[in-house]
BAPAZA-261111 format. One record per residue (C-alpha): residue in one letter; x, y, z. Coordinates in pm, 1 decimal. Example, Ala and Ser with C-alpha at 12.3 -4.5 7.8 and 13.67 -1.06 7.14 Angstrom:
+-------+----------+----------+----------+
! torti !        x !        y !        z !
+-------+----------+----------+----------+
!     A !   1230.0 !   -450.0 !    780.0 !
!     S !   1367.0 !   -106.0 !    714.0 !
+-------+----------+----------+----------+
***
This chain:
+-------+----------+----------+----------+
! torti !        x !        y !        z !
+-------+----------+----------+----------+
!     X !  -5338.7 !   -596.1 !  -5604.2 !
!     X !  -5233.6 !   -924.6 !  -5444.4 !
!     X !  -5303.4 !   -960.2 !  -5071.8 !
!     X !  -5203.3 !  -1262.4 !  -4862.5 !
!     X !  -5182.1 !  -1367.3 !  -4497.0 !
!     X !  -4863.1 !  -1257.9 !  -4325.2 !
!     X !  -4806.5 !   -973.9 !  -4572.6 !
!     X !  -4667.4 !   -647.1 !  -4434.5 !
!     X !  -4883.4 !   -354.1 !  -4543.8 !
!     X !  -4972.9 !      2.8 !  -4455.0 !
!     X !  -5321.7 !    157.3 !  -4454.8 !
!     X !  -5412.1 !    519.2 !  -4525.4 !
!     X !  -5654.5 !    528.5 !  -4230.4 !
!     X !  -5387.8 !    420.0 !  -3979.3 !
!     X !  -5155.1 !    711.8 !  -3905.2 !
!     X !  -5173.3 !    829.1 !  -4267.7 !
!     X !  -5012.4 !    506.7 !  -4389.9 !
!     X !  -4699.6 !    540.0 !  -4176.2 !
!     X !  -4746.1 !    232.1 !  -3953.1 !
!     X !  -4654.7 !   -112.6 !  -4087.2 !
!     X !  -4920.8 !   -374.2 !  -4011.0 !
!     X !  -4955.8 !   -747.6 !  -4080.4 !
!     X !  -5247.7 !   -906.9 !  -4268.1 !
!     X !  -5393.8 !  -1177.8 !  -4041.4 !
!     X !  -5740.0 !  -1217.0 !  -4197.3 !
!     X !  -5912.3 !  -1168.8 !  -4531.5 !
!     X !  -6269.7 !  -1104.8 !  -4641.1 !
!     X !  -6406.9 !   -996.6 !  -4978.2 !
!     X !  -6373.8 !   -622.6 !  -4909.6 !
!     X !  -6180.6 !   -613.0 !  -4582.0 !
!     X !  -5852.0 !   -720.0 !  -4426.1 !
!     X !  -5781.0 !   -793.9 !  -4061.4 !
!     X !  -5469.3 !   -597.5 !  -3972.1 !
!     X !  -5252.6 !   -668.1 !  -3669.0 !
!     X !  -5014.4 !   -409.8 !  -3535.7 !
!     X !  -4952.5 !   -121.4 !  -3299.5 !
!     X !  -5256.4 !    105.9 !  -3315.7 !
!     X !  -5128.3 !    316.6 !  -3024.7 !
!     X !  -4897.3 !    522.0 !  -3242.5 !
!     X !  -4594.4 !    362.9 !  -3082.5 !
!     X !  -4663.9 !    498.1 !  -2734.0 !
!     X !  -4777.9 !    172.3 !  -2574.6 !
!     X !  -4631.9 !    -96.6 !  -2806.1 !
!     X !  -4949.6 !   -303.7 !  -2775.5 !
!     X !  -5050.2 !   -520.0 !  -3071.5 !
!     X !  -5416.6 !   -513.2 !  -3165.0 !
!     X !  -5628.2 !   -632.1 !  -3456.7 !
!     X !  -5892.5 !   -444.8 !  -3654.0 !
!     X !  -6089.2 !   -500.8 !  -3974.4 !
!     X !  -6009.6 !   -234.4 !  -4233.0 !
!     X !  -6137.5 !   -181.3 !  -4589.4 !
!     X !  -5912.9 !   -308.1 !  -4867.6 !
!     X !  -5942.1 !     34.2 !  -5029.4 !
!     X !  -5668.4 !    238.3 !  -4869.5 !
!     X !  -5418.2 !    -47.6 !  -4845.4 !
!     X !  -5060.4 !     29.1 !  -4942.5 !
!     X !  -4845.4 !   -271.8 !  -5038.1 !
!     X !  -4483.0 !   -329.2 !  -5137.6 !
!     X !  -4358.7 !   -432.9 !  -5479.7 !
!     X !  -4081.1 !   -689.4 !  -5530.3 !
!     X !  -3815.5 !   -419.4 !  -5481.5 !
!     X !  -3959.0 !   -314.9 !  -5144.7 !
!     X !  -4108.0 !     12.0 !  -5269.6 !
!     X !  -4443.2 !    100.4 !  -5111.3 !
!     X !  -4717.0 !    118.8 !  -5376.4 !
!     X !  -5039.0 !    314.4 !  -5328.4 !
!     X !  -5287.3 !    201.6 !  -5596.2 !
!     X !  -5482.5 !    528.0 !  -5557.9 !
!     X !  -5177.4 !    747.4 !  -5624.0 !
!     X !  -5181.5 !    907.9 !  -5967.2 !
!     X !  -4798.5 !    930.8 !  -5981.9 !
!     X !  -4761.0 !    767.3 !  -6324.2 !
!     X !  -5045.6 !    971.8 !  -6467.5 !
!     X !  -4883.2 !   1291.5 !  -6339.7 !
!     X !  -4534.1 !   1217.6 !  -6474.4 !
!     X !  -4655.4 !   1109.7 !  -6817.6 !
!     X !  -4886.1 !   1411.2 !  -6845.1 !
!     X !  -4600.2 !   1651.0 !  -6761.5 !
!     X !  -4327.6 !   1465.9 !  -6953.6 !
!     X !  -4375.8 !   1634.3 !  -7290.9 !
!     X !  -4156.7 !   1573.0 !  -7594.9 !
!     X !  -3779.2 !   1543.5 !  -7561.5 !
!     X !  -3551.5 !   1775.0 !  -7756.1 !
+-------+----------+----------+----------+
***
């Protein structure tokens, strides 16, 4: 997974991945995320260090990608042979 400063991401530990945050700092295993941690009630931007595990990023088409989701494993397992 590629992570860079200024990137828009979501994190599973912040409102179940529903809030878009901005990467403003990087460490080996953590990212500094800036955004509205109030749930939208106060519209106050704050920053917090979060683990990289749990990050949800976008692909080039704008689709949100969760690296821990087993979506492709599930669809290939249930695909079966075509008639």
